[in-house]
N, C-alpha and C positions, 0 to 999 in steps of 0.2 A: 848700850844694847845694839847689837848688830842687826842691820836691816838690809835686805836686798830686794830688787824688783826685776822681773823679767817676763818672758813669754816662751812658749814652745809652739813650733810650727808642726801641725799634725797631718798636713796634706789633706787630701779629699777624704772626708769621714763618712762612711755609710751610716745612715740613720736607722734606728730601730723601727720606726714607722714607715720606712721606705724613702728612697731618694738619697741624695748625697749633699753634705755640707761642704762646699768647695773651699780648698785652701784654708782649712780651719786653724784657728790659733787660740790658745788659752793664755790669759794674762794672770800673773800671780805676784804676790809679795810675801816675803818671809821675815820673821822676827826671831832673834835668838840664834843659838848654835846647835846644829845637829851633832849628837854625840857619836862616838866611834861605832857603836853597834846599832845605830839608827833606831834606838828604842824610845826616844823621846819626841817622836814626830806627832804633831796634832794638825789635823786639817780643819779649816774653817771656811766653808763655802758661803757665797753671798746669798742674800735674800732678794725678794722682789724689788725691782727698781734701784737696788743698792749696788754701788761699786765698792771695792775694798776700802777706799778712804772713808766711806761713810760708816764703817764698822770697826775701825781701829780703836775706838774708845775703850773697848774691854780688854785690849792686849796691853798689859802693863804689870809691873811688879806686884801691885796690890789689887789687880783686876781679876776678872773671871778666868782669863788665860794668862799665865805668868811666863813671859819669855826668858826669865832668868833660869827657869827649870825646864821649859818645853820649847821645842823648835816648832813654831806656829807658822803654818803656810795658809795664807788666804788665797782662794782661787775664785776667779770671777766666772759665773755661769754664762753659758752661751746666751746671747740676747741682751746682755746688760750694757752694751755700748763699748766695752773694753775688749772682752773676748769676742770672737766672731759673732756678728749680729746682723739682722736684716739691713740696717743702715749702712753696712759696709759692702753690701752685695749688689751687683748689677741686677740679678734676679733674686729678690728677697724671699720668694715662695718657699724654698727648702727650709729656711730658718723657722718657718711657722710650724714645722713638724718635729722640732727638737723635743725630746723627752729627757727625764732625769737619767734614764739608762744611758743616753748619749753623753750627758754631762759627766756621769760617774766613770764611764769607760775612758773618757778623755782625761779625767783627773788621775785615774790609775796609771795611765801612760806617762803623764807629767811626773808623778812621784817616782815611778820606776826608772824612766829614761833620764830625767834631769837630776834626781837626787839619790837614786839607788835605794829608795825606800820600798820595801815589800810588805811591811806591816805597820799600821798606824796604832799609836797608843790610844788615840781618840779621834773621832769625828764629832766636832761641836757644831750644831746647827740651830739657828733660830728661823722660824717661819719656813720659807722655801729652802733654807739651809737645812732645817730638820728633815724635810722631805728627802734631800740628798743623803743625809746621814742614814736614814732607814734603807735607802737603796744600796748604800755601801755595805751595810750589814747583811743584806740578802744576796747581793751580787758577788761579794768578796768575803765570804765568812772567815777565811784564813788571813785576810788582809787588814782586819781591824779588830782591836781588842775591846774597845768600848765605843758607845755612841751616847751623846747627850742630845735629846730631841726637845727643844724648848719652844713652846707655842707653835707646834706643827704636827701634822699627821702623816701617816704612811700612805694614806689613800684619801683623795679629795672627796668630801661628802657631797651629796646632791645639793644640799642647802648652800654649801660653800661655792659649788659650781654655778649656782644661780647668781650669786654675788659677782662672780667673774664674768658671767654672761652680760650682766648689766654694765660693767665697765667696758667690755668689748663693744657693746651696742652704742654706748656713749661716743666712742671714737668713730665707729663706722657710720653713725648717723650724721656726722659732720659733712657739710657740702664739699670739703676738701678731699674726701675719699672718693676715688674714681672706680672702685671695684677691684683694684689691684695694688694701688699705693696711694699716698697722700700727695696731692698736687701742691699743697701748701700746708702750713701749720694749722692743725684742726683747733682753732680758737674755741669754738663752742664746745667741741668734744672735750678738750682739756678742762674747761670750766665745769662741765657736768661730771666728768671723771673724778675730779678732786673732791666734789661734794659727796658723791657716792662713797668714795674711799673714806673720807672723814667720818661719815655716819657709821661705818662698820669698825674702823680701826680703834677708836676710843670707845669706852664704855658709856652706858647711859648715865652712870654716876659721875663720870668726868664732866659731862655736859650739865648735869643737875647742879654740880658744884660750881659751874662756870670757871673751871680751872684755867681756861685760856686767859681770863682777866689777870690772873696772878703772873702769867708769862708776859704781860705787857701789851696785850691786844686790847683794843678799845671795846669791841663787841664781837659777836659771832661772825658777822660778815667779814670783819677785819681779820679775824683768825683764819678763816677759810682762804681769804685772798692772799695773805702773806705767809701763812705757815704751810699750806697744802699745795696750792697751785704751783708756786715756783719750784718745789721739789720735783713734781712730775714733769713739768715743762723742761727740766734739765735733760730728760731722755727723749730720744726720737720716738715718735708715735708708733712707727713700725716695730721698734724694739719693745715697746710696751705690749703690743699685740703678741709678739713672740713669747715673752715671759708669761703673759696671761694664759696662753695656750699650753705652755709647758706645765703650768700650775694646774690647769683643767685636767690634763691627762695624767697627773700624778697618781700612780698606783703601783706599789711594789709587787702586786700580783702579776703584772705583765711578765715578770721574770719566771713565773711558774704557771704558765698557761692560763693566766687570768685568775688564779686562786689566791686571793689576798690573805685569807686565813692561813693557808699552808705556808705562804711566804713569811708571815709574821712568826709562825710557830718554828720556822727553820732558823731563826736568828740565834746565834751563839754568842755574840758580843754582849758584854755587860751593858745593860741599857738603862738609861735614866730618861723617864718620860715626865716632862714638867710643863703642863699647860697652865695658862693663866685662868683663874676661876671666872673671869669676866670676859674672856675672849669670845667674840662672836663668829670668828672664822673657824677656829679649831677648838671646839667646845670641850669642856671637861669630860662630858659623857663620851664623846667620840674618842678622845685620847685614852680614857679609862678602858674602853672596849678593846682598843688595840693593845694596850699594855697587858691586859689580861691574857692575851694570846702569846706574848713573848716570854719564853722561859726565864724565870728569875729576874724579871724587870723590876726596877724601882719606880713606883708611881708617886710623885711628889708634887701635888698641885701648888702653884704659886698663888697665894692668897693676896690678890691685888685688885684694886678698883680701876686700874688703868687700861683694862681691855687687852687687846693684842699687843699694845706697846709696853706691856709690863717689862721691867728690867732696864729700860732706858734711863741712864743716870740723870738726864735732864729732868725727868719726872719723879723718880723715886730711887734714892740710894738704898732704901730698905729692900726693895725688890732685887737690886743688883747684888747686895750682900747675900741674900737668900740663894740666888743662882750660884754665886761663887762658892758658897759653902757646900752646896750639893755637888758641884763639879769637882771640888777638892776631894770630897769623900769618894766620888766615883773613881778618880785617878789614884786614890790611895789603895783601892782594892786590887 
């Protein structure tokens, strides 16, 4: 299987919310071969805290995205530590105002200028990746044939925003925060951050079953200390803040003067909406309400007890198979 990695220099990028992201750069990785008419291109944006290497598990011949059939391009969103992020900047303030409009505009440039791709067969997104998929469908209706939105919404709900505010507060309450940046690693902040995240990401049933014991952890404290804290500590605290704030302002309605309903109704791409039935971030009801506004959308809840982390093969091969079958059917249309 052919793989390539690279980046595109975008120059100074004007941001949708105002200001400029200086000397912006997008980092990408591709799998497979682009065919002659560029009709087999699939875009796979990153989710919160993830870099492309964290998400490669589903790109394989028997996986959710098959690189023997499709040319799969992973693109790292702004703020994730690879593409331009606050941790790269002398003045990190502009990166705190990045929205998915900015991410998707940059991705469109990458595809057009680096690969000559003007229309995607699919944008596949999980979590924050799903948010970007929805933005693609609204912003570039002629540029994408299909989107798969797995465990994600087109507009961040008020309840979800409250979760994000608690994560933001955990970091900013650390004594290392000086009002503009972190003078040191926010040790207390990361400790609290990881516990807030763990309480939302997995379902109540996951904890009721004490599934973490089956994964080799001795107790709940051991699970939180070894499974959650190290992952978030891999990213710079400023980058976490940037991604949180991008997630907070997620709303496809900004493309249409703040009218989220109109934006969803404008989607022409064939759309798969696949929430997890136990997701506490992006609830089934929230996803169903959005799907009802998208013409011809497929609403296929993933019946999983794993919460937001449904589909991860470490936890459930059954969930992964269900996603793969749904995506295969979408691509066959």
